[in-house]
N, C-alpha and C positions, 0 to 999 in steps of 0.2 A: 701273394701269402707269404713268398720268401725273402722278398725284402722286410716286412716286419720282425718275419724269425731275425734277420741281418739285424736289424734297427736294433731289436730288443738283446740282443749279443753284445752290440757295441755299447748300448747303456749298461748295462752288467760291468762288462770293462770298465767304460768310464765311474761307477760306483767306486768298485773296487781298488780303484786308482787313486779316490778322493779318500775311502775308510785307509788304505792301510800304508798311500803314500807309496812314491816310487824311489826308496831309501834304499830295501835291500831289493832289486828285479828277480835273484836267485831264489831267495825264498818267499816271491809273489804266488807260487803256484803251487803251495802245500796243501794238505785234506783238510783245513781250515778254512781257506779260500774256495776251496770246491766244494764243502760243504755248502757256506753260505750261497755260490755260483750256483746253486742245485734249486735252494730257495729261494732266492730272487725271483729265478727261472719259472718254477711253479706258481708264484705269487703272480708273475707276470701273466701268464697262460691263463690263471684263474680270473683274471679283470678283465682277459680279452675276450675270451671262448667262456 
């Protein structure tokens, strides 16, 4: 169970890296990224459960 959650987290981080790129590491953690992360997390949990 915890492995699945960690895997989902890794996928979310990878998706955010692909979408936003690694140009500005200091600006990666923003409100927009946080909201996107929550939405993707909810989407994944709704698919798995």
